[in-house]
LODO-485031 format. One record per residue: chain; residue number from 0; residue in one letter; y, z, x of N, C-alpha, C in turn. Coordinates in Angstrom, 1 decimal, m for minus. Layout:
N
ATOM  cadena  num  residuo  n.v  n.w  n.u  ca.v  ca.w  ca.u  c.v  c.w  c.u
ATOM  A  NUM  A  Y  Z  X  Y  Z  X  Y  Z  X;
...
//
This chain:
274
ATOM  cadena  num  residuo  n.v  n.w  n.u  ca.v  ca.w  ca.u  c.v  c.w  c.u
ATOM  A  0  M  18.7  203.2  43.0  17.9  204.4  42.7  17.3  205.0  43.9;
ATOM  A  1  G  16.8  204.3  44.9  16.1  204.7  46.0  16.8  205.5  46.9;
ATOM  A  2  N  18.4  205.4  46.6  19.2  206.1  47.5  19.7  207.6  46.8;
ATOM  A  3  Q  19.1  207.8  45.7  19.4  209.2  44.9  19.0  210.1  45.7;
ATOM  A  4  V  19.9  211.3  45.9  19.5  212.5  46.9  19.9  213.7  46.1;
ATOM  A  5  D  19.8  213.5  44.9  19.8  215.0  44.2  18.7  215.9  44.5;
ATOM  A  6  K  19.0  217.3  44.6  17.9  218.2  45.3  16.9  218.4  44.3;
ATOM  A  7  L  15.5  218.6  44.6  14.8  218.9  43.9  13.6  219.6  44.9;
ATOM  A  8  S  13.5  221.1  44.2  12.8  222.0  45.3  11.3  221.4  45.4;
ATOM  A  9  H  10.6  221.8  46.5  9.2  221.5  46.5  8.4  222.1  45.7;
ATOM  A  10  L  7.2  221.6  44.9  6.4  222.2  44.1  5.5  223.0  44.7;
ATOM  A  11  S  5.0  224.0  44.4  3.9  224.9  45.2  2.5  224.3  44.9;
ATOM  A  12  Y  1.6  224.5  45.7  0.6  223.6  45.8  m0.4  223.9  44.1;
ATOM  A  13  A  0.0  225.1  43.7  m0.6  225.5  42.3  0.1  224.6  41.1;
ATOM  A  14  E  1.1  223.9  41.5  1.8  223.3  40.5  1.7  221.8  40.4;
ATOM  A  15  V  1.3  221.3  41.7  1.3  219.8  41.7  0.1  219.3  41.3;
ATOM  A  16  P  0.0  218.0  40.8  m1.3  217.4  40.2  m2.2  217.1  41.5;
ATOM  A  17  T  m3.6  217.2  41.1  m4.5  216.9  42.1  m5.4  215.7  41.8;
ATOM  A  18  V  m6.1  215.3  42.8  m7.2  214.1  42.7  m8.2  214.6  41.7;
ATOM  A  19  D  m8.7  215.7  41.8  m9.8  216.3  41.1  m9.2  217.4  40.2;
ATOM  A  20  P  m9.5  217.7  39.0  m9.0  219.3  38.3  m9.0  220.1  39.1;
ATOM  A  21  N  m10.1  220.3  39.8  m10.2  221.4  40.8  m9.6  221.5  42.1;
ATOM  A  22  G  m8.9  220.3  42.3  m8.2  219.8  43.5  m9.3  219.7  44.8;
ATOM  A  23  V  m10.5  219.4  44.3  m11.5  219.1  45.4  m12.2  217.8  45.5;
ATOM  A  24  D  m12.0  217.1  46.3  m12.7  215.8  46.3  m14.0  215.9  47.1;
ATOM  A  25  T  m15.2  215.3  46.4  m16.4  215.5  46.9  m16.8  215.0  48.1;
ATOM  A  26  E  m15.9  214.0  48.6  m16.3  213.3  49.8  m15.6  213.8  51.2;
ATOM  A  27  D  m14.3  214.2  51.1  m13.5  214.5  52.1  m13.0  215.9  52.0;
ATOM  A  28  G  m13.3  216.7  51.0  m12.9  218.1  50.9  m11.8  218.1  50.0;
ATOM  A  29  P  m11.0  219.2  49.8  m9.9  219.4  49.0  m8.9  218.4  49.2;
ATOM  A  30  R  m8.2  218.0  48.3  m7.1  217.0  48.2  m6.2  217.4  47.0;
ATOM  A  31  I  m4.9  217.1  47.4  m3.7  217.4  46.5  m2.7  216.5  46.6;
ATOM  A  32  G  m2.4  215.8  45.5  m1.2  214.9  45.3  0.0  215.4  45.5;
ATOM  A  33  V  0.9  214.9  46.1  2.3  215.5  46.3  3.3  214.4  46.2;
ATOM  A  34  S  4.6  214.7  45.6  5.3  213.6  45.6  6.8  214.4  45.6;
ATOM  A  35  Y  7.7  213.9  46.5  9.3  214.3  46.7  9.9  213.2  45.9;
ATOM  A  36  I  10.5  213.2  44.8  11.3  212.2  44.0  12.7  212.8  43.9;
ATOM  A  37  F  13.7  212.0  44.7  15.0  212.4  44.6  15.3  213.7  45.4;
ATOM  A  38  S  14.5  213.9  46.4  14.8  215.1  47.0  15.8  215.0  48.1;
ATOM  A  39  N  16.8  216.0  48.4  17.6  215.8  49.5  16.9  215.7  50.9;
ATOM  A  40  D  17.8  215.5  51.8  17.1  215.7  53.3  17.0  216.9  53.6;
ATOM  A  41  D  16.3  217.3  54.8  16.0  218.6  55.2  17.2  219.0  56.5;
ATOM  A  42  D  18.0  218.0  56.7  18.7  218.0  57.8  19.6  219.3  58.0;
ATOM  A  43  E  19.9  219.9  56.7  20.7  221.1  56.8  20.1  222.2  57.2;
ATOM  A  44  L  18.7  222.2  57.2  17.8  223.5  57.6  17.3  223.2  58.9;
ATOM  A  45  E  17.7  222.1  59.8  17.1  221.7  61.0  17.7  222.7  61.9;
ATOM  A  46  D  18.9  223.0  61.8  19.5  223.7  62.9  20.8  224.3  62.2;
ATOM  A  47  G  21.6  225.3  62.8  22.7  226.0  62.1  22.6  226.9  60.9;
ATOM  A  48  S  21.5  226.6  60.1  21.3  227.3  58.8  20.1  227.9  58.7;
ATOM  A  49  A  20.0  228.8  58.2  18.5  229.8  57.8  18.0  228.9  56.6;
ATOM  A  50  A  17.0  229.2  56.2  16.3  228.9  55.0  17.2  229.4  53.7;
ATOM  A  51  N  17.9  230.2  53.8  18.6  230.6  52.7  20.0  230.1  52.7;
ATOM  A  52  G  20.4  229.4  53.6  21.6  228.6  53.7  22.6  229.6  54.4;
ATOM  A  53  T  22.3  230.6  55.1  23.4  231.4  55.8  23.5  230.7  57.3;
ATOM  A  54  D  24.5  230.9  57.8  24.6  230.3  59.2  23.9  231.2  60.3;
ATOM  A  55  K  23.5  230.4  61.2  22.9  231.0  62.3  23.8  230.9  63.6;
ATOM  A  56  D  23.6  231.8  64.4  24.3  232.0  65.7  24.2  230.6  66.7;
ATOM  A  57  Q  25.3  229.6  66.5  25.1  228.6  67.4  25.2  228.7  68.9;
ATOM  A  58  N  25.6  230.0  69.3  25.7  230.2  70.8  24.5  230.9  71.3;
ATOM  A  59  Q  23.5  231.3  70.6  22.4  232.0  71.3  21.5  231.1  72.2;
ATOM  A  60  E  20.9  231.6  73.1  20.3  230.7  74.1  19.1  230.1  73.6;
ATOM  A  61  E  18.3  230.0  74.5  16.9  229.3  74.1  16.1  229.9  73.0;
ATOM  A  62  K  16.1  229.2  71.9  15.3  229.5  70.7  14.0  229.9  70.9;
ATOM  A  63  H  13.2  230.8  70.0  11.9  231.0  70.2  11.0  229.8  69.9;
ATOM  A  64  Y  10.0  229.6  70.6  9.0  228.6  70.3  7.5  228.9  70.9;
ATOM  A  65  D  6.6  228.9  69.9  5.3  229.2  70.2  4.7  228.2  69.6;
ATOM  A  66  K  3.8  227.4  70.7  3.1  226.2  70.3  1.7  226.6  69.6;
ATOM  A  67  R  1.3  227.9  69.8  0.1  228.0  69.1  0.3  228.1  67.3;
ATOM  A  68  D  1.7  228.1  67.0  2.0  228.0  65.5  2.3  226.6  65.1;
ATOM  A  69  E  1.8  225.5  66.0  2.1  224.1  65.6  1.1  223.9  64.4;
ATOM  A  70  V  1.4  222.9  63.5  0.5  222.4  62.6  m0.1  221.2  63.1;
ATOM  A  71  E  m1.3  221.2  63.3  m2.2  219.9  63.7  m2.4  219.1  62.7;
ATOM  A  72  C  m2.4  217.8  62.6  m2.6  217.0  61.5  m2.6  215.6  61.8;
ATOM  A  73  A  m3.1  214.7  61.1  m3.2  213.3  61.1  m2.7  212.5  59.8;
ATOM  A  74  V  m2.4  211.5  59.8  m1.8  210.9  58.7  m2.4  209.4  58.7;
ATOM  A  75  Y  m2.9  209.1  57.4  m3.8  207.9  57.1  m3.0  206.9  56.0;
ATOM  A  76  N  m3.0  206.0  56.4  m2.7  204.9  55.4  m3.8  204.0  55.1;
ATOM  A  77  R  m4.4  204.6  53.8  m5.8  204.1  53.5  m6.8  204.6  54.5;
ATOM  A  78  D  m7.4  203.5  55.2  m8.3  203.8  56.3  m7.8  204.1  57.7;
ATOM  A  79  E  m6.7  203.5  57.9  m6.0  203.5  59.1  m5.4  204.8  59.5;
ATOM  A  80  C  m5.4  205.2  61.0  m4.9  206.5  61.2  m3.4  205.9  61.8;
ATOM  A  81  I  m2.4  206.6  61.2  m1.0  205.9  61.6  m0.1  206.9  62.3;
ATOM  A  82  Y  m0.7  208.3  62.6  0.0  209.2  63.2  m1.0  210.6  63.5;
ATOM  A  83  E  m1.2  211.1  64.4  m1.6  212.1  64.9  m0.9  213.0  65.6;
ATOM  A  84  K  m0.9  214.3  65.5  m0.5  215.5  66.3  m1.5  216.6  66.6;
ATOM  A  85  S  m2.3  216.5  67.6  m3.1  217.4  68.0  m3.2  217.7  69.5;
ATOM  A  86  V  m3.6  219.0  69.7  m3.8  219.0  71.3  m4.8  218.1  72.0;
ATOM  A  87  K  m5.6  217.7  71.2  m6.6  216.5  71.6  m6.2  215.2  71.9;
ATOM  A  88  S  m5.2  214.9  70.9  m4.7  213.5  71.0  m3.2  213.2  71.7;
ATOM  A  89  A  m2.5  214.3  71.8  m1.2  214.4  72.4  m0.8  215.3  73.5;
ATOM  A  90  D  0.2  215.0  74.4  0.7  216.0  75.1  1.8  216.6  74.0;
ATOM  A  91  L  1.5  218.1  73.7  2.4  218.7  72.9  3.3  219.6  73.7;
ATOM  A  92  E  3.2  219.6  75.1  4.1  220.6  75.8  5.7  220.2  75.6;
ATOM  A  93  A  6.4  221.2  75.5  7.9  221.3  75.2  8.4  221.7  76.5;
ATOM  A  94  Y  9.7  221.0  76.8  10.3  221.4  78.0  11.7  221.9  77.7;
ATOM  A  95  S  12.6  222.5  78.6  14.0  222.6  78.5  14.6  221.2  78.4;
ATOM  A  96  P  15.7  221.3  77.9  16.4  219.7  77.8  16.8  219.5  79.1;
ATOM  A  97  E  16.9  220.1  80.4  17.3  219.8  81.7  16.1  219.1  82.3;
ATOM  A  98  N  15.1  219.8  82.2  13.8  219.3  82.6  13.4  218.1  81.9;
ATOM  A  99  L  13.6  217.8  80.6  13.3  216.6  80.0  13.8  215.4  80.3;
ATOM  A  100  L  15.2  215.5  80.8  15.9  214.6  81.0  15.4  213.8  82.3;
ATOM  A  101  N  14.6  214.2  83.0  14.0  213.6  84.3  12.8  212.6  83.7;
ATOM  A  102  K  12.3  213.1  82.7  11.2  212.2  82.0  11.7  211.1  81.2;
ATOM  A  103  C  12.8  211.2  80.6  13.3  210.3  79.4  13.5  208.8  79.9;
ATOM  A  104  K  13.1  207.7  79.3  13.7  206.5  79.5  14.3  206.1  78.1;
ATOM  A  105  A  15.1  205.0  78.5  16.0  204.5  77.1  14.9  204.0  76.2;
ATOM  A  106  G  15.2  204.2  74.8  14.2  203.9  73.7  13.1  204.9  73.5;
ATOM  A  107  D  13.0  206.2  74.1  12.1  207.2  73.9  12.7  208.0  72.7;
ATOM  A  108  L  11.5  208.3  72.0  11.7  209.4  70.8  11.5  210.7  71.3;
ATOM  A  109  V  12.6  211.4  71.0  12.7  213.0  71.5  12.6  213.9  70.1;
ATOM  A  110  E  11.6  214.9  70.5  11.5  215.8  69.2  12.2  217.1  69.9;
ATOM  A  111  F  13.1  217.9  69.1  13.6  219.1  69.5  12.8  220.1  68.6;
ATOM  A  112  V  12.1  221.3  69.2  11.3  222.1  68.5  11.7  223.5  68.6;
ATOM  A  113  A  11.6  224.2  67.5  11.9  225.7  67.7  11.1  226.5  66.5;
ATOM  A  114  T  10.4  227.5  66.7  9.5  228.3  65.8  10.5  228.5  64.4;
ATOM  A  115  G  10.0  228.2  63.3  10.6  228.6  62.1  11.8  227.7  61.6;
ATOM  A  116  Q  12.0  226.2  62.6  13.1  225.5  62.2  12.4  224.1  62.0;
ATOM  A  117  Y  13.0  223.2  61.2  12.7  221.9  61.1  12.8  221.4  62.5;
ATOM  A  118  P  11.6  220.4  62.8  11.8  219.6  64.0  13.1  218.7  63.9;
ATOM  A  119  H  13.7  218.4  65.1  14.8  217.5  65.0  14.6  216.4  65.9;
ATOM  A  120  W  14.7  215.1  65.3  14.2  214.0  66.3  15.5  213.2  66.6;
ATOM  A  121  A  15.5  212.4  67.7  16.5  211.8  68.2  16.0  210.3  69.0;
ATOM  A  122  V  16.8  209.5  69.4  16.5  208.5  70.3  17.2  208.4  71.5;
ATOM  A  123  Y  16.6  208.5  72.7  17.2  208.5  73.9  17.8  207.3  74.3;
ATOM  A  124  V  19.1  207.0  74.4  19.9  205.9  74.6  20.3  205.5  76.3;
ATOM  A  125  G  20.0  206.6  76.9  20.1  206.3  78.4  21.6  207.2  78.6;
ATOM  A  126  D  21.9  207.5  80.0  23.2  208.2  80.5  22.9  209.5  79.8;
ATOM  A  127  F  21.8  210.3  79.8  21.9  211.6  79.3  22.2  211.7  77.8;
ATOM  A  128  Q  22.1  210.6  76.9  22.6  210.7  75.8  21.5  210.4  74.7;
ATOM  A  129  V  21.4  210.9  73.3  20.7  210.5  72.3  21.5  210.0  71.2;
ATOM  A  130  V  21.1  209.4  70.3  21.7  209.1  68.9  20.4  209.7  68.0;
ATOM  A  131  H  21.3  210.6  67.0  20.5  211.2  65.8  20.9  211.3  64.8;
ATOM  A  132  L  20.4  211.4  63.7  20.9  211.9  62.4  21.0  213.4  62.1;
ATOM  A  133  H  22.1  213.7  62.1  22.5  215.3  62.0  23.5  215.8  61.1;
ATOM  A  134  R  23.2  216.7  60.1  24.0  216.9  59.2  24.8  215.7  58.3;
ATOM  A  135  S  23.9  214.7  57.9  24.3  213.8  57.2  25.2  212.6  57.8;
ATOM  A  136  E  25.0  212.5  59.3  25.8  211.8  59.8  25.1  211.1  61.2;
ATOM  A  137  V  25.2  209.8  61.5  24.6  209.6  62.7  25.6  209.7  63.9;
ATOM  A  138  K  25.0  210.4  65.0  25.9  210.9  65.9  25.2  210.5  67.3;
ATOM  A  139  N  26.2  210.4  68.2  25.9  210.1  69.7  26.2  211.4  70.6;
ATOM  A  140  S  25.4  212.0  71.2  25.5  213.3  71.6  24.8  213.2  72.8;
ATOM  A  141  F  25.3  214.1  73.8  24.5  214.6  75.1  23.1  215.1  74.7;
ATOM  A  142  L  22.0  214.9  75.3  20.8  215.4  74.7  20.6  217.1  75.0;
ATOM  A  143  T  21.6  217.6  75.9  21.7  218.9  75.9  22.4  219.4  74.9;
ATOM  A  144  D  23.3  218.8  74.3  24.1  219.4  73.2  23.2  219.4  71.9;
ATOM  A  145  A  22.5  218.2  71.8  21.7  218.1  70.6  20.4  218.9  70.5;
ATOM  A  146  S  20.0  219.6  71.8  19.0  220.4  71.6  19.3  221.8  71.0;
ATOM  A  147  Q  20.4  222.1  70.9  21.1  223.5  70.6  20.0  224.6  70.8;
ATOM  A  148  G  19.5  224.8  72.0  18.7  225.8  72.3  17.2  225.7  72.4;
ATOM  A  149  R  16.9  224.5  71.5  15.5  224.2  71.3  14.9  223.6  72.6;
ATOM  A  150  R  13.6  223.6  72.6  12.7  223.0  73.8  12.6  221.6  73.1;
ATOM  A  151  C  12.1  220.7  73.9  12.1  219.3  73.5  10.8  218.5  74.2;
ATOM  A  152  R  10.6  217.4  73.7  9.5  216.6  74.2  9.4  215.1  73.8;
ATOM  A  153  I  9.1  214.3  74.5  8.8  213.0  74.2  7.8  212.9  73.3;
ATOM  A  154  V  7.9  212.1  72.1  7.0  211.8  71.2  6.7  210.3  70.7;
ATOM  A  155  N  6.7  209.6  71.9  6.5  208.1  71.4  5.3  207.7  71.0;
ATOM  A  156  D  4.2  208.6  71.1  2.6  208.2  70.8  2.3  208.8  69.5;
ATOM  A  157  L  3.0  209.6  68.7  2.7  210.4  67.7  2.2  209.4  66.4;
ATOM  A  158  Y  3.4  208.4  66.2  3.0  207.3  65.3  2.4  206.2  66.1;
ATOM  A  159  R  1.5  205.7  65.5  0.6  204.8  66.0  1.2  203.2  65.7;
ATOM  A  160  F  2.4  202.9  65.2  2.7  201.7  65.0  3.1  201.0  66.2;
ATOM  A  161  K  3.2  199.7  66.3  3.5  198.9  67.3  5.1  199.2  67.7;
ATOM  A  162  P  5.7  199.7  68.9  7.0  199.9  69.0  7.7  198.6  69.3;
ATOM  A  163  L  9.0  198.6  68.8  10.1  197.5  69.2  10.3  197.4  70.8;
ATOM  A  164  A  10.8  196.6  71.4  11.3  196.8  72.8  12.3  197.8  73.0;
ATOM  A  165  P  12.2  198.5  74.1  13.1  199.6  74.5  14.8  199.4  74.0;
ATOM  A  166  D  15.0  198.1  74.4  16.7  197.8  74.2  16.8  197.6  72.8;
ATOM  A  167  V  15.9  197.2  72.2  16.1  196.7  70.4  16.2  198.1  69.8;
ATOM  A  168  A  15.2  199.2  70.2  15.3  200.6  69.7  16.8  201.1  70.0;
ATOM  A  169  V  17.1  200.9  71.1  18.4  201.5  71.5  19.5  200.9  70.8;
ATOM  A  170  Q  19.5  199.6  70.6  20.6  198.8  69.8  20.4  199.1  68.3;
ATOM  A  171  N  19.2  199.4  67.7  19.0  200.0  66.3  19.9  200.9  66.2;
ATOM  A  172  A  19.7  202.2  67.1  20.1  203.6  67.2  21.7  203.3  67.2;
ATOM  A  173  M  22.2  202.7  68.3  23.8  202.7  68.4  24.3  202.0  67.3;
ATOM  A  174  E  23.9  201.0  66.8  24.5  200.4  65.6  24.8  201.1  64.3;
ATOM  A  175  Q  24.1  202.2  64.3  24.1  203.2  63.1  25.2  204.4  63.2;
ATOM  A  176  V  25.5  204.5  64.6  26.6  205.5  64.9  27.8  205.4  64.0;
ATOM  A  177  G  27.9  206.9  63.4  28.8  206.8  62.6  29.0  206.8  60.9;
ATOM  A  178  L  27.7  206.3  60.8  27.3  206.2  59.4  27.1  207.7  58.8;
ATOM  A  179  K  27.4  207.8  57.6  27.4  209.1  57.0  27.2  209.2  55.3;
ATOM  A  180  D  26.6  210.2  55.1  26.4  210.4  53.5  25.8  209.3  52.7;
ATOM  A  181  R  26.6  208.7  52.0  25.8  207.6  51.2  25.8  206.5  51.7;
ATOM  A  182  E  26.0  206.3  53.2  26.0  205.2  53.8  24.7  204.9  54.4;
ATOM  A  183  L  24.0  206.3  54.4  22.8  206.4  55.1  21.6  205.9  54.4;
ATOM  A  184  S  20.5  205.4  55.1  19.3  204.8  54.6  18.0  205.8  54.8;
ATOM  A  185  W  18.1  206.8  55.4  17.1  207.8  55.9  17.4  209.0  55.5;
ATOM  A  186  R  16.3  209.9  54.9  16.2  210.9  54.6  16.4  212.2  55.4;
ATOM  A  187  N  15.9  212.1  56.7  16.0  212.9  58.0  16.0  212.4  59.1;
ATOM  A  188  S  16.2  213.2  60.1  16.3  212.7  61.6  15.0  212.0  62.0;
ATOM  A  189  E  13.7  212.5  61.6  12.6  211.9  62.0  12.5  210.4  61.5;
ATOM  A  190  C  12.8  210.3  60.2  12.7  209.1  59.4  13.7  207.9  60.3;
ATOM  A  191  F  14.9  208.4  60.5  15.9  207.9  61.3  15.4  207.2  62.6;
ATOM  A  192  A  15.0  208.1  63.5  14.5  208.1  64.8  13.4  207.1  64.8;
ATOM  A  193  A  12.5  207.2  64.2  11.1  206.6  64.0  11.5  205.1  63.3;
ATOM  A  194  W  12.5  204.9  62.6  12.8  203.6  62.1  13.6  202.7  63.5;
ATOM  A  195  C  14.5  203.5  64.3  14.9  202.7  65.3  13.7  202.2  66.1;
ATOM  A  196  R  12.9  203.0  66.5  11.7  202.6  67.3  10.7  201.5  66.9;
ATOM  A  197  F  10.4  201.7  65.7  9.4  200.8  65.2  9.7  199.8  64.0;
ATOM  A  198  G  11.0  199.9  63.6  11.6  199.0  62.7  11.2  198.7  61.6;
ATOM  A  199  K  10.2  199.8  60.7  9.4  199.6  59.6  10.3  200.2  58.6;
ATOM  A  200  R  10.5  199.4  57.3  11.4  199.6  56.2  10.3  200.9  55.4;
ATOM  A  201  E  9.5  201.3  55.7  8.8  202.4  55.1  9.4  203.7  55.6;
ATOM  A  202  F  10.1  203.7  56.6  10.9  204.9  56.9  12.1  205.3  56.3;
ATOM  A  203  K  12.7  204.2  55.4  13.8  204.1  54.9  13.5  204.6  53.3;
ATOM  A  204  M  14.8  205.5  52.6  14.8  205.8  51.4  14.5  204.6  50.4;
ATOM  A  205  G  13.5  204.9  49.7  13.2  203.6  48.7  12.5  202.5  49.3;
ATOM  A  206  G  12.1  202.7  50.5  11.2  201.7  51.1  10.1  201.3  50.5;
ATOM  A  207  E  9.4  202.1  49.6  8.2  201.8  49.1  8.4  202.1  47.8;
ATOM  A  208  I  7.5  201.2  46.8  7.5  201.6  45.5  6.5  202.9  45.0;
ATOM  A  209  R  7.0  203.8  44.4  6.1  205.0  44.1  5.3  204.6  42.9;
ATOM  A  210  I  4.5  203.8  42.9  3.5  203.6  41.6  2.0  203.4  42.1;
ATOM  A  211  G  1.2  203.6  41.2  m0.5  203.4  41.6  m0.9  204.4  42.2;
ATOM  A  212  K  m1.8  203.9  43.0  m2.7  204.9  43.7  m1.9  205.4  45.0;
ATOM  A  213  Q  m2.1  206.4  45.4  m1.4  207.3  46.6  m2.3  206.8  47.8;
ATOM  A  214  P  m1.6  205.8  48.7  m2.2  205.2  49.8  m2.1  206.3  51.0;
ATOM  A  215  Y  m1.3  207.3  51.2  m1.2  208.0  52.2  m1.7  209.3  52.2;
ATOM  A  216  R  m2.7  209.6  53.3  m3.2  211.0  53.2  m2.7  211.7  54.5;
ATOM  A  217  L  m2.3  212.9  54.3  m2.0  214.0  55.4  m3.1  214.9  55.6;
ATOM  A  218  K  m3.7  214.8  56.6  m5.0  215.7  56.9  m4.6  216.8  57.8;
ATOM  A  219  I  m4.6  218.1  57.4  m4.0  219.2  58.1  m5.4  219.7  58.7;
ATOM  A  220  F  m5.3  220.0  60.1  m6.6  220.5  60.7  m6.6  222.2  60.5;
ATOM  A  221  L  m7.3  222.6  59.6  m7.4  224.1  59.6  m8.3  224.8  60.6;
ATOM  A  222  S  m9.3  223.9  61.2  m10.1  224.7  62.5  m10.9  223.1  62.9;
ATOM  A  223  E  m11.7  223.6  63.8  m12.4  222.5  64.4  m13.2  221.7  63.2;
ATOM  A  224  K  m13.8  222.3  62.4  m14.6  221.9  61.3  m14.1  221.7  59.9;
ATOM  A  225  H  m12.9  222.2  59.9  m12.3  222.2  58.5  m11.1  221.6  58.4;
ATOM  A  226  S  m10.7  220.9  57.4  m9.2  220.3  57.2  m8.9  220.2  55.7;
ATOM  A  227  H  m7.8  220.1  55.5  m7.2  220.0  54.0  m6.6  218.6  53.9;
ATOM  A  228  V  m6.7  218.1  52.8  m6.0  216.7  52.6  m4.9  216.7  51.3;
ATOM  A  229  L  m3.8  216.2  51.7  m2.9  215.9  50.7  m2.8  214.4  50.6;
ATOM  A  230  E  m2.2  213.8  49.4  m2.1  212.6  49.1  m0.7  212.2  48.5;
ATOM  A  231  F  0.0  211.0  49.2  1.3  210.7  48.8  1.2  209.0  48.5;
ATOM  A  232  Q  2.4  208.8  47.8  2.6  207.3  47.3  3.7  206.7  48.1;
ATOM  A  233  S  4.1  207.6  49.2  5.1  206.8  50.2  5.0  207.6  51.6;
ATOM  A  234  L  5.5  206.8  52.6  5.3  207.4  54.0  6.5  208.5  53.9;
ATOM  A  235  E  7.7  208.2  53.2  8.8  208.9  53.3  8.3  210.3  52.5;
ATOM  A  236  D  7.6  210.4  51.4  7.2  211.6  50.8  6.2  212.3  51.9;
ATOM  A  237  M  5.3  211.5  52.5  4.3  212.3  53.5  5.2  212.8  54.5;
ATOM  A  238  I  6.2  212.4  55.0  7.1  212.9  56.1  7.8  214.3  55.7;
ATOM  A  239  M  8.1  214.1  54.5  8.9  215.4  53.9  7.7  216.5  53.9;
ATOM  A  240  E  6.7  216.5  53.4  5.8  217.4  53.5  5.3  218.0  54.8;
ATOM  A  241  K  5.1  216.9  55.7  4.7  217.2  57.2  5.8  218.0  57.7;
ATOM  A  242  R  6.9  217.7  57.6  8.0  218.3  58.3  8.1  219.8  57.6;
ATOM  A  243  R  7.9  220.0  56.4  7.9  221.3  55.6  6.9  222.2  56.2;
ATOM  A  244  N  5.7  221.5  56.5  4.8  222.7  57.2  5.2  222.8  58.5;
ATOM  A  245  D  5.8  222.0  59.4  6.3  222.3  60.7  7.3  223.3  60.8;
ATOM  A  246  H  8.1  223.2  59.7  9.0  224.5  59.5  8.5  225.8  59.1;
ATOM  A  247  L  7.3  225.6  58.5  6.7  227.1  58.0  5.9  227.5  58.9;
ATOM  A  248  G  5.3  226.7  59.9  4.5  227.1  61.1  2.8  227.3  60.5;
ATOM  A  249  R  2.0  227.0  61.4  0.6  227.2  61.0  0.0  228.4  60.3;
ATOM  A  250  T  0.6  229.8  60.8  0.1  230.8  60.0  0.5  230.6  58.7;
ATOM  A  251  A  1.8  230.4  58.3  2.1  230.6  56.9  1.6  229.2  56.0;
ATOM  A  252  V  1.1  228.1  56.6  0.8  226.9  56.1  m0.9  227.4  55.5;
ATOM  A  253  L  m1.7  228.0  56.4  m2.8  228.5  56.2  m2.8  229.7  55.1;
ATOM  A  254  R  m1.9  230.5  55.0  m1.8  231.5  54.1  m1.4  230.9  52.8;
ATOM  A  255  E  m0.4  229.9  52.7  m0.2  229.1  51.5  m1.5  228.6  50.8;
ATOM  A  256  L  m2.2  227.8  51.8  m3.2  227.2  51.2  m4.3  228.2  50.8;
ATOM  A  257  A  m4.5  229.3  51.4  m5.6  230.5  51.0  m5.1  230.8  49.6;
ATOM  A  258  N  m3.8  230.9  49.3  m3.4  231.5  47.9  m3.7  230.4  46.9;
ATOM  A  259  H  m3.5  229.2  47.2  m3.7  228.1  46.3  m5.3  228.1  46.0;
ATOM  A  260  F  m6.2  228.4  46.8  m7.5  228.1  46.7  m8.1  229.4  45.8;
ATOM  A  261  N  m7.4  230.4  46.1  m7.9  231.7  45.6  m7.5  231.6  44.0;
ATOM  A  262  S  m6.0  230.8  43.6  m5.8  230.9  42.3  m6.7  229.9  41.5;
ATOM  A  263  V  m7.2  228.7  42.3  m8.2  227.8  41.8  m9.2  228.4  41.2;
ATOM  A  264  E  m9.7  229.3  42.1  m11.2  230.1  41.9  m10.9  230.8  40.8;
ATOM  A  265  E  m9.8  231.6  40.7  m9.3  232.6  39.4  m9.3  231.7  38.0;
ATOM  A  266  I  m8.8  230.6  38.0  m8.6  229.6  36.9  m10.1  229.3  36.5;
ATOM  A  267  K  m11.0  228.9  37.3  m12.4  228.5  37.1  m13.1  229.7  36.8;
ATOM  A  268  S  m12.7  230.9  36.9  m13.6  231.9  36.6  m13.2  232.6  35.2;
ATOM  A  269  E  m12.1  232.0  34.7  m11.8  232.5  33.3  m12.5  232.2  32.3;
ATOM  A  270  P  m12.7  233.1  31.2  m13.4  232.6  30.1  m13.0  231.3  29.5;
ATOM  A  271  G  m14.0  230.6  29.1  m13.5  229.3  28.5  m13.1  228.1  29.4;
ATOM  A  272  A  m12.8  228.6  30.7  m12.5  227.4  31.8  m13.7  226.5  31.9;
ATOM  A  273  E  m13.4  225.2  32.1  m14.5  224.3  32.3  m14.8  224.1  33.8;
//
């Protein structure tokens, strides 16, 4: 059941259940519970396809990337911070594939980024090559080919789990090359690459049972003093939402949240609303 991959579109913020009927937690600010159940992966949208499913020009040169549109966030498992992406906590500078090759070591996690696309993750395995989950298949590609015009960076330190030895991470990746479709245990390239480096079953489909309290919190930084919190029952669900936000970009995410809070205020102001 955990490997079911039927498509379920993401619910809008106005439609998902909240911790509080008004979507506001008195201690930490607004929170919303989100769950992706039996949702397909987003790999088809990472590259080669627009959001409407039409093909993109694979021959175009370097794709547009604006780091100002990055969505800064942190992830907590109960009270422990397990992931953080912010200009204060990590080097988010992205490089051309050719320049990044001079910085890569075997076992490194590589993230390919472009504005308006899902980020694509891979494991650098040496000899200018990466292993990555792409289009429902685990592939061994040259890093420059896997980039497909996107800029890239090493992201070993975004997740705060203890990493496996580099040779073990490489072995994990290489042993999966050739797996495809229903043989896969990961919903997207990020889950696959992170599993190779950290070895945690939570990155796999069905790695956690979605029952009870939602232990994962995705904290989106809106400004230096304000943030918004979403809650999830599994790491897998959280990653799906985090990647959706990366795809939308900071401007669109802020607009979406503003629309949600405006609709909440309208409901509260209706006659008879409690």
